[in-house]
C-alpha positions in Angstrom: 75.9 126.6 110.0 74.8 125.3 113.3 71.8 124.5 115.6 70.4 127.1 118.0 69.5 125.7 121.5 68.8 127.8 124.6 71.0 130.6 123.7 73.6 128.4 122.6 75.1 127.7 119.0 75.8 123.9 118.5 78.1 123.6 115.7 78.9 120.2 114.3 82.3 119.8 112.4 81.2 119.2 108.9 84.0 116.6 108.3 86.2 114.4 110.4 89.3 116.0 108.9 90.7 119.6 108.6 90.4 121.3 105.0 90.3 125.0 104.1 86.5 124.4 103.6 86.1 123.4 107.2 88.0 126.3 108.3 85.5 128.5 106.5 82.7 126.8 108.4 84.4 127.3 111.6 85.0 131.0 110.8 81.5 131.5 110.1 80.4 130.0 113.4 82.8 132.4 115.1 81.3 135.4 113.1 77.7 134.4 114.1 78.7 134.0 117.9 80.4 137.4 117.5 77.4 139.2 115.9 74.6 137.6 118.0 74.6 139.2 121.4 71.7 136.8 122.5 74.3 133.8 122.3 75.9 132.7 125.6 77.8 129.5 124.4 79.3 127.9 121.7 79.5 124.0 121.6 81.7 122.3 119.0 80.9 118.6 118.5 81.9 115.9 115.9 79.8 114.7 113.0 77.3 112.5 114.5 75.4 110.6 111.7 78.1 108.7 110.1 81.1 109.0 112.3 79.8 108.9 116.0 83.2 107.6 117.1 85.3 110.5 115.8 85.7 114.1 116.7 88.5 115.1 114.2 91.6 113.0 112.9 93.4 116.3 111.9 94.4 117.4 108.4 92.7 115.6 105.4 95.1 113.2 103.8 94.5 114.4 100.2 95.0 118.1 101.4 98.1 117.2 103.2 99.5 116.0 99.9 98.8 119.6 98.5 100.6 121.1 101.6 103.7 119.3 101.2 103.9 119.9 97.5 103.7 123.5 98.4 104.8 124.1 101.8 105.2 128.0 101.5 102.2 128.6 99.4 99.6 126.1 100.9 100.8 124.4 104.3 102.0 127.4 106.0 99.1 129.8 105.2 96.7 127.0 106.2 98.4 126.5 109.6 98.7 130.2 110.1 94.9 130.6 109.4 94.1 128.0 111.8 96.2 129.5 114.4 94.3 132.8 114.1 91.0 130.9 114.4 92.0 129.0 117.5 93.2 132.4 119.1 90.1 133.8 118.1 88.1 131.0 119.7 90.0 131.6 123.1 88.9 135.2 123.0 85.4 134.7 121.9 83.1 136.8 124.3 81.3 133.3 125.4 82.6 130.0 126.6 83.5 127.7 124.0 82.9 124.1 124.8 84.2 120.8 123.0 82.0 118.0 122.9 84.5 115.1 122.1 82.2 112.3 121.1 85.2 110.2 119.7 88.9 110.0 118.7 90.8 113.3 118.3 94.4 113.6 117.3 96.7 115.9 115.8 94.7 119.1 114.4 91.7 117.8 116.1 93.5 117.5 119.4 94.7 121.2 118.9 91.1 122.2 118.4 89.8 120.8 121.6 92.8 122.4 123.4 91.7 125.9 122.4 88.3 125.3 124.0 87.3 126.7 127.4 85.8 123.5 128.5 86.2 119.9 127.4 83.5 117.4 127.9 84.6 113.8 126.7 82.8 110.6 125.8 84.0 107.6 128.1 84.4 105.8 124.9 86.6 108.5 123.2 90.6 108.7 123.3 92.6 111.8 122.4 96.4 112.5 121.6 98.6 114.8 119.6 100.5 112.3 117.3 102.4 114.8 115.3 105.6 113.1 116.1 104.4 109.7 114.9 104.2 111.3 111.5 107.7 113.0 111.9 106.4 116.4 112.3 106.4 118.9 115.1 103.0 120.2 116.0 102.1 123.4 114.4 98.7 124.8 115.6 99.3 125.1 119.4 99.6 121.8 120.7 102.9 122.2 122.6 101.9 125.5 124.2 98.1 124.5 125.2 99.1 120.9 126.2 101.8 122.3 128.7 99.4 124.8 129.9 96.6 122.3 130.8 98.7 119.4 131.8 102.3 120.8 133.1 105.7 120.5 131.4 106.6 116.9 132.0 103.2 115.3 131.2 103.0 117.5 128.0 106.5 116.2 126.9 105.4 112.6 127.6 102.1 113.0 125.7 104.0 114.7 122.7 107.3 112.7 122.5 105.6 109.3 122.8 102.6 110.1 120.7 100.5 108.6 123.5 96.8 108.3 123.6 94.9 109.3 126.5 91.7 107.7 127.6 88.7 109.8 128.7 89.7 109.3 132.3 93.2 110.3 131.7 92.2 113.3 129.9 90.2 114.4 132.9 93.0 113.4 135.4 95.6 115.4 133.3 93.5 118.7 133.2 92.5 118.6 129.5 89.1 117.6 129.9 86.5 118.8 132.5 84.3 115.6 132.7 84.1 112.3 130.9 80.5 110.8 130.5 79.0 108.1 128.5 78.6 109.2 124.8 74.8 109.0 124.8 74.8 111.4 127.7 77.3 113.9 126.3 75.1 116.5 124.9 72.6 116.3 127.8 75.5 116.7 130.4 76.9 119.8 128.3 73.3 121.4 128.4 73.1 121.2 131.9 76.4 122.7 132.4 75.5 125.6 130.3 72.3 126.4 132.2 74.7 127.4 135.0 76.4 130.0 132.5 73.3 131.4 130.9 72.5 134.1 133.9 75.9 135.5 133.5 76.5 138.7 131.8 78.1 138.3 128.3 80.3 141.3 128.6 81.6 140.4 132.2 82.3 137.0 131.2 84.2 138.1 128.0 86.4 140.3 130.3 87.1 137.7 132.5 88.0 135.3 129.5 90.4 138.0 128.3 92.1 138.4 131.6 92.8 134.7 131.9 94.2 134.6 128.4 96.4 137.7 128.7 97.6 136.2 132.2 99.5 133.6 130.2 101.9 133.9 127.2 99.8 131.9 124.8 99.9 134.0 121.7 103.8 134.4 122.0 104.3 130.7 122.6 102.0 129.6 119.7 103.8 132.2 117.4 107.1 130.7 118.2 105.8 127.1 117.5 104.4 128.4 114.3 107.7 129.8 113.2 109.6 126.6 114.1 106.9 124.5 112.2 107.2 126.7 109.1 110.8 126.4 109.2 110.7 122.6 109.6 108.2 121.9 106.8 109.9 124.4 104.3 113.7 123.1 105.1 113.8 119.5 106.6 114.4 117.2 103.6 112.4 114.5 105.7 109.5 116.6 106.8 107.2 114.6 104.4 108.4 111.2 105.2 105.4 110.4 107.5 103.0 111.5 104.9 104.8 109.6 102.1 105.1 106.4 104.2 101.3 106.6 104.9 100.4 107.0 101.3 102.8 104.3 100.2 101.7 101.9 102.9 105.1 101.4 104.4 107.0 102.1 107.8 108.5 105.5 107.7 112.3 105.6 107.4 114.2 108.3 109.9 117.9 108.3 110.8 
């Protein structure tokens, strides 16, 4: 489930893409942190052994085929569940830290946006990239990117499907620090030492105050509704996915 280190749960993403099974693992990690009052932080990091240059690429391409085959029965319930887990991360009574070891895009980008702190490897790059596939963001990218970057920068990032370097991620406000990949976990461990003396309950109350000061939940609910309408009713919603599978350029009017 995760490695315990100095009152911190270090949870490694079990895969580089999002699936229902991965969400099960994430939910279990959140359950563990909620139940274990000795824990003071949760660190989410990419799969280290085989894919050290990838944090998360977003939805699994095979599962995405199932989603487009049944938007109402598979796609929307999955994204709705993902929304709920990201909201739960934001309201978790301890800081949630993303250790972005490599590339993060789409759903993986939305995952790191929901963390309290983002530490990014200097070698990494991140971006939303939903619109490059002909889809609007569905799990909070529009709301949380705007919160972190401001409206114009968020629009540029989303509309152009741009990549951000680690330095740009820090400069934009999405990431707190950029360090060499080899030093990423050490840097986070040193940062967590500053958090450990803090009362868990006082910190939890402060987190909730910060969350409730902004209309994140309402904005994310509106984004989810727009996404659900799009994938259910737009005849070209699956064009980006189909062009990828068929190894051709997408065709949009």
